[in-house]
C-alpha positions in Angstrom: 34.0 71.2 60.8 34.7 68.1 59.1 34.2 67.8 55.6 30.9 65.4 55.7 29.4 67.7 58.6 29.9 70.4 56.0 27.9 68.8 53.7 25.3 67.4 56.1 24.4 70.7 57.3 24.5 71.9 53.7 22.6 69.4 51.8 21.3 67.2 55.0 18.3 65.6 52.0 20.9 65.1 49.0 21.9 61.5 49.0 25.2 61.0 49.8 25.1 56.8 48.1 22.8 54.3 46.9 23.2 51.0 47.0 21.0 49.2 44.1 20.7 46.0 44.4 19.0 46.5 48.0 17.2 49.6 46.6 18.9 51.3 49.5 19.8 55.3 50.0 21.1 57.4 52.6 21.1 60.9 52.7 24.4 63.2 53.9 22.0 63.9 57.1 21.1 60.6 58.1 24.7 59.0 57.2 26.2 61.7 59.3 24.0 61.3 62.2 24.3 57.5 62.2 28.0 58.4 61.8 28.1 60.0 65.0 25.9 57.4 67.1 28.4 54.8 66.2 31.4 57.2 67.1 29.5 57.4 70.6 29.3 53.9 70.9 33.1 53.1 69.9 34.1 55.7 72.9 32.0 54.2 75.2 33.1 51.3 74.7 36.5 52.7 75.7 38.2 52.6 72.5 41.0 55.4 73.1 42.6 57.6 69.9 45.2 55.7 67.4 43.4 52.1 68.6 42.0 50.1 65.8 38.9 47.5 64.5 38.7 45.3 61.6 35.4 45.1 59.2 34.5 42.1 58.0 31.8 43.6 55.9 30.7 43.4 51.8 29.6 46.8 50.3 27.1 48.2 52.0 25.8 51.2 54.0 27.0 50.5 57.3 30.6 50.2 56.4 30.2 53.8 55.4 28.8 55.4 58.7 31.2 52.9 60.1 34.4 54.5 57.9 33.2 57.9 59.4 32.8 57.1 62.8 36.1 56.0 63.2 36.9 59.5 61.5 35.4 61.1 64.5 36.0 59.0 67.4 39.8 59.1 66.6 40.1 55.5 65.5 41.9 53.5 62.5 40.0 50.9 61.1 40.8 48.0 58.7 39.0 46.6 56.5 39.3 42.5 55.6 39.3 41.2 52.5 36.3 38.5 52.6 39.1 35.8 50.5 41.4 36.0 53.1 42.4 32.6 54.3 41.9 32.2 57.9 45.3 32.2 58.7 45.6 35.5 57.0 42.7 37.0 58.8 44.6 36.3 61.8 47.9 37.6 61.0 45.9 41.2 59.9 44.1 40.8 63.1 47.0 40.2 65.2 49.3 42.3 63.1 46.9 45.5 63.2 45.9 45.3 67.5 42.7 45.5 66.4 40.8 46.0 69.7 37.7 44.5 68.0 35.5 43.0 65.4 32.7 44.3 63.1 30.9 41.4 60.6 28.0 41.1 58.2 25.1 38.5 58.5 25.9 38.1 54.6 29.1 36.7 55.7 27.8 34.7 58.9 29.5 31.4 57.5 32.6 32.8 57.0 32.5 35.0 60.4 31.8 31.7 62.4 34.6 29.6 60.6 37.0 32.6 61.5 35.6 32.1 65.3 36.0 28.5 65.3 39.4 28.8 63.7 40.8 30.8 66.5 41.1 33.7 63.9 39.2 36.1 66.0 40.6 35.1 69.2 39.3 36.7 72.5 38.1 39.9 70.4 35.0 41.5 71.4 32.9 40.7 68.0 29.4 42.0 66.9 27.1 41.7 63.8 24.7 44.0 62.3 21.5 43.6 61.7 19.7 40.4 62.2 22.9 39.2 63.7 24.9 36.2 63.8 25.4 33.2 66.3 28.2 33.9 68.9 28.2 37.6 67.9 26.9 40.5 69.6 24.2 42.5 68.3 25.9 46.0 66.4 22.3 48.0 66.1 21.5 47.6 70.0 24.6 49.4 71.2 24.4 52.1 68.3 20.4 52.7 68.4 20.6 54.4 72.0 22.8 56.7 71.3 22.0 60.3 70.3 23.7 61.4 67.5 23.8 65.0 68.6 25.5 64.6 72.2 29.3 66.8 71.7 32.0 64.5 70.9 35.5 64.9 72.1 38.2 66.3 70.2 40.3 63.9 69.1 42.8 63.4 66.3 41.1 62.5 63.1 40.6 58.6 62.1 41.3 56.9 59.1 41.2 53.7 57.6 44.3 51.5 58.0 44.9 49.2 54.7 46.8 46.0 54.1 48.3 45.0 51.0 47.0 42.6 48.5 49.1 39.7 49.6 50.0 38.9 45.8 53.4 37.8 46.9 53.0 36.8 50.6 51.4 37.9 53.8 49.4 41.7 53.2 51.8 44.1 54.8 49.7 46.8 56.9 50.3 50.7 56.0 49.6 52.6 59.2 49.5 55.9 58.7 49.7 58.8 61.1 46.5 60.1 62.1 46.0 63.6 61.5 45.7 66.3 64.4 42.0 67.6 65.1 43.4 71.0 64.9 44.6 70.4 61.3 41.2 68.3 60.4 40.6 70.1 57.4 43.7 70.9 55.6 44.1 69.3 52.0 45.3 65.5 51.8 48.9 66.0 50.2 47.6 63.6 46.8 45.1 66.1 45.1 45.1 64.1 41.7 41.5 62.9 41.9 40.7 66.3 41.7 43.3 68.1 39.6 43.1 65.6 37.1 39.5 63.9 37.5 37.7 66.8 37.9 35.9 65.6 41.4 33.1 67.8 42.7 30.0 68.3 43.9 27.9 67.4 40.9 30.1 64.2 41.0 28.4 61.3 40.7 31.2 57.9 41.5 30.5 54.4 40.6 31.8 52.1 42.6 31.7 48.9 41.1 34.5 46.7 43.5 35.0 46.5 47.2 35.2 48.8 49.5 37.9 47.2 51.3 40.4 48.0 48.5 42.1 50.9 48.8 41.4 52.6 45.4 37.6 52.3 45.5 37.8 52.7 49.6 39.1 56.4 49.2 37.4 57.4 46.1 34.3 56.9 47.5 35.8 58.8 50.6 36.8 61.6 48.6 33.7 61.7 47.0 31.7 62.2 49.7 34.1 65.4 51.2 33.6 66.6 47.5 29.3 67.0 48.3 28.8 64.2 45.8 26.9 61.5 45.6 28.5 57.2 45.3 27.1 54.8 43.6 28.2 51.3 45.5 27.3 47.7 43.7 27.4 45.1 46.0 29.7 43.1 43.4 30.8 43.5 39.7 28.4 42.4 37.3 29.2 43.7 33.8 25.3 44.2 32.5 24.2 46.3 35.8 27.5 48.7 36.0 26.4 49.6 32.3 22.8 49.9 33.7 24.0 51.9 36.5 25.8 54.1 34.7 22.2 55.1 32.4 19.9 55.1 35.7 21.9 57.0 38.2 23.5 59.7 35.4 27.3 58.4 36.4 29.8 61.2 35.5 32.8 59.0 37.3 33.9 55.6 37.8 36.6 53.3 38.6 37.8 50.3 37.2 39.9 47.1 36.9 41.3 45.9 33.4 39.4 42.7 34.0 36.2 44.3 34.2 36.9 46.1 30.7 37.4 42.5 29.4 33.8 41.5 30.9 31.9 43.8 29.6 33.7 43.8 26.1 32.7 40.2 26.1 28.7 41.3 26.5 26.7 41.2 22.8 26.8 44.2 21.2 23.4 44.9 21.6 23.2 44.8 25.4 26.2 47.2 25.0 24.7 49.7 23.1 21.9 49.5 24.9 22.7 52.1 27.5 23.0 55.8 27.7 26.1 56.3 28.3 26.3 60.2 27.8 27.1 61.7 31.2 29.7 59.2 31.5 32.4 61.8 31.3 35.5 60.5 33.8 37.0 56.7 33.9 39.6 55.9 35.6 41.9 52.3 35.8 44.7 51.6 37.8 45.7 48.1 39.8 46.9 45.9 37.3 48.2 46.4 33.3 45.7 47.0 30.7 45.9 45.5 27.5 46.4 48.4 25.0 43.9 46.2 22.3 41.3 46.4 25.5 42.1 49.7 26.3 42.3 50.9 22.7 38.2 49.0 22.1 36.8 50.9 25.9 38.2 54.3 24.3 36.4 53.3 21.0 33.3 52.2 22.9 33.4 55.0 25.5 35.1 57.9 23.9 38.3 59.3 25.0 37.1 59.4 28.9 39.4 56.6 30.2 42.2 57.8 32.5 45.3 55.5 34.1 47.5 56.3 37.3 50.1 53.9 38.5 50.4 53.7 42.6 50.2 51.6 45.2 49.0 51.8 48.9 52.5 53.1 50.1 52.3 56.7 48.5 55.4 56.3 47.6 54.0 58.3 44.2 51.9 58.1 41.6 52.0 58.7 37.4 48.9 59.5 35.8 48.2 59.6 31.8 45.4 61.1 30.3 43.7 59.4 27.4 44.7 61.9 24.6 48.6 61.0 25.5 47.2 57.4 26.4 46.4 57.5 22.2 49.9 59.0 21.4 52.1 56.8 23.6 49.6 53.2 23.9 51.2 50.9 26.8 52.4 54.0 29.0 50.9 54.9 32.6 51.9 58.3 32.2 54.5 60.5 34.0 54.6 61.6 38.1 52.4 64.0 39.8 52.4 65.9 43.0 55.7 67.3 42.8 57.4 63.7 43.0 60.0 62.4 40.2 60.5 58.9 38.8 64.1 56.8 38.0 65.0 53.9 36.9 67.9 52.2 38.1 70.2 49.4 37.8 71.1 46.3 39.5 74.1 48.5 40.8 71.6 51.6 41.7 72.7 53.6 38.7 70.5 55.5 36.8 68.9 54.2 33.7 69.0 56.3 30.5 65.6 56.2 28.5 64.6 53.2 27.0 66.5 50.3 29.5 64.5 48.3 31.9 65.3 48.4 35.2 63.4 49.3 39.4 60.9 51.6 39.4 62.1 54.4 41.8 60.5 57.5 42.9 61.6 60.2 45.0 60.2 63.1 46.3 57.1 61.5 48.3 56.6 61.5 51.8 58.3 58.8 53.6 56.3 55.1 54.6 56.6 52.5 56.6 54.8 48.9 56.5 53.2 48.2 60.1 55.7 46.2 62.2 58.3 44.6 59.8 61.5 47.4 59.2 63.0 44.9 57.3 60.2 45.3 54.5 60.1 48.9 54.6 64.2 48.7 54.2 64.3 46.8 51.2 61.8 49.6 49.9 64.0 52.4 49.9 67.8 52.6 48.9 70.3 54.6 50.2 69.3 58.1 48.6 65.9 57.7 49.6 64.3 56.7 46.6 61.4 54.1 46.9 60.0 51.5 44.9 57.0 48.8 44.8 59.1 46.5 43.4 58.2 46.9 39.6 60.5 47.2 36.8 59.7 49.6 33.7 61.2 52.0 31.1 60.8 55.6 30.7 60.5 56.9 27.0 62.4 60.1 26.0 59.5 62.6 26.9 59.5 61.0 30.8 56.9 58.7 30.5 57.0 55.6 32.1 55.9 51.8 30.8 56.2 49.0 33.0 57.2 46.1 32.6 56.7 43.4 35.4 57.5 43.2 38.9 61.0 41.8 39.8 59.5 38.7 41.6 57.8 37.7 38.1 60.8 37.6 36.3 62.2 34.6 34.7 65.3 33.6 34.4 65.8 30.9 31.6 69.4 29.7 30.7 71.2 32.7 32.5 68.7 35.1 30.5 65.9 37.6 32.1 62.6 37.2 30.0 59.7 39.4 31.2 56.3 37.9 31.0 54.5 41.4 30.7 56.8 41.1 27.2 55.1 37.8 26.3 51.5 38.8 27.4 51.1 41.9 25.2 52.0 39.8 22.7 49.7 37.0 23.2 47.0 39.3 24.2 47.0 40.1 20.4 45.4 36.9 19.1 42.5 37.5 18.2 40.8 34.6 20.2 42.5 35.5 22.9 40.8 37.3 25.9 43.3 37.2 29.1 47.0 35.8 29.7 49.5 34.8 31.9 52.9 34.0 31.6 55.0 32.1 34.5 58.4 30.1 34.7 58.3 27.0 35.5 60.9 25.0 36.5 63.0 22.9 34.0 66.1 20.4 34.2 68.3 22.0 31.8 67.4 25.9 32.1 66.4 26.7 35.5 62.8 27.9 34.1 61.4 27.6 31.0 58.1 29.9 29.9 54.5 28.5 30.6 51.4 30.5 29.4 47.9 30.2 30.4 45.3 32.1 28.4 41.4 32.5 28.2 39.9 31.8 25.2 37.6 34.8 23.8 34.0 34.0 23.6 34.5 29.9 23.6 36.9 29.6 20.7 38.9 27.1 19.9 42.4 27.6 21.2 45.2 25.1 20.7 48.9 24.9 21.5 50.2 25.0 17.4 48.5 27.9 16.3 49.2 29.8 19.7 53.0 28.6 18.9 53.2 30.3 15.6 51.5 33.3 16.7 54.6 33.8 19.2 56.9 32.6 16.4 56.4 35.3 14.1 56.5 37.9 17.0 58.8 37.3 20.0 62.4 36.1 20.0 63.5 32.1 20.2 63.9 31.9 24.1 60.8 34.0 24.5 58.4 31.7 23.4 56.3 29.4 25.5 57.4 26.0 25.9 54.3 24.8 27.7 50.5 25.9 27.3 47.5 25.4 29.0 43.7 26.9 28.0 41.9 27.8 30.9 38.4 29.4 32.0 39.7 31.8 34.0 42.9 33.5 35.8 43.4 33.8 39.6 43.3 37.2 40.6 42.3 39.5 43.8 39.0 41.2 43.8 41.1 44.4 42.6 41.8 42.7 39.3 45.6 41.9 40.2 46.9 38.3 38.6 48.0 36.1 41.4 50.9 34.9 39.8 52.1 33.0 43.1 48.8 31.0 42.5 49.9 30.0 39.2 53.1 28.9 40.0 52.3 26.4 43.0 50.9 24.6 40.4 54.2 23.5 38.8 56.2 23.2 42.0 57.5 19.6 42.6 56.2 17.6 44.8 57.6 17.1 48.3 
């Protein structure tokens, strides 16, 4: 019996998902019945096991029912980021082979622009609720389906996600479907249950878009455990704290930018909410400045877990709040039987304390969809896989991140690590966020440029920042140019988009 079906039968009236901004709530019984209707509709459209559909949706109840419907119908679903550019959407639709597109009226302008610019092509397209001009009606097709009618015994469908594209076009990660006979088999990676304690009493807060891997999967995992999810339409620091109190949130997941914005709230707002139900907070996606993480732990208590992983599933490290307080800045040790290795330019494994390429061994092999060269580049001759990140291990086997190889600054023949420079600047009392990139320089090849976001309206000037760095960084590592900005370019998952910064400083022409 599919796991959602189990809970729909056992606790049909329990709320599976709350959507606070629209004051909507959907029970397990209702969610599963709707998913069965959608599955019948998709099968009736002629979609075969292994076919895919694409979704252009904000966080809303239909996202969950369609995702579950694809599992029942043996299909893939690919959520599209609403921040992708039309040519990127066209690429994902073409690369994924999606047979149809389902869009939300809240994104009507984007949906129509994609059609006008040819990104959708001749695929059938459907719109939810009140509809979108040029799109067929989703509800009309679904409402006529009988949820009690038997469905064909197909493989279990799943998500087909694309990377965020921080260094180029998004890359698809298309995993095999699960055979119908194995539909109740446990996942290979059970970190979410073994370390974070997800269960039937979990109330999980999702403040991030469901089209990203981590929120998408953690919402699904909560539902398969019989818990409840609270899905915010978008992140707002005060509303997130209010939701923790209102719904008695037990588990949550964040990115560091969210921490920064919550810490920036007035003290009276921060202290106005009862957060006592909150027992596990998880964060990942981007490095968190130690000062920011320590401030959250001081506020919330030692409930903050961190993991390092990627959508590729090549390996995961986890660190508990207690271990992090002993080893600030670490992202933990590997779990699920995998091993982590640090290798040099020649591929040889490096000893503790030496920075090199982070590689994992022992995880199931993955492949980028339609990209054998990119897949091959992730593996070495031993089958050890990398996401392209750099880091080092301490004597106890705890991993510390440095940078992505693509982000290294080569200045006068010296490799400089932006993360090291950013860590120093992040400690400045008037700096909220910082990004360091290499910019072209005629003599040195590149030089260090820092973009800083002031904390709470503080006045920052280059001389003061340079003095701060002079006392803490060796000469080649100190920024040679500065920029004060209101915010840094980030993806919706909180990842810094360094390529956007770098593009500003490329020579014209």
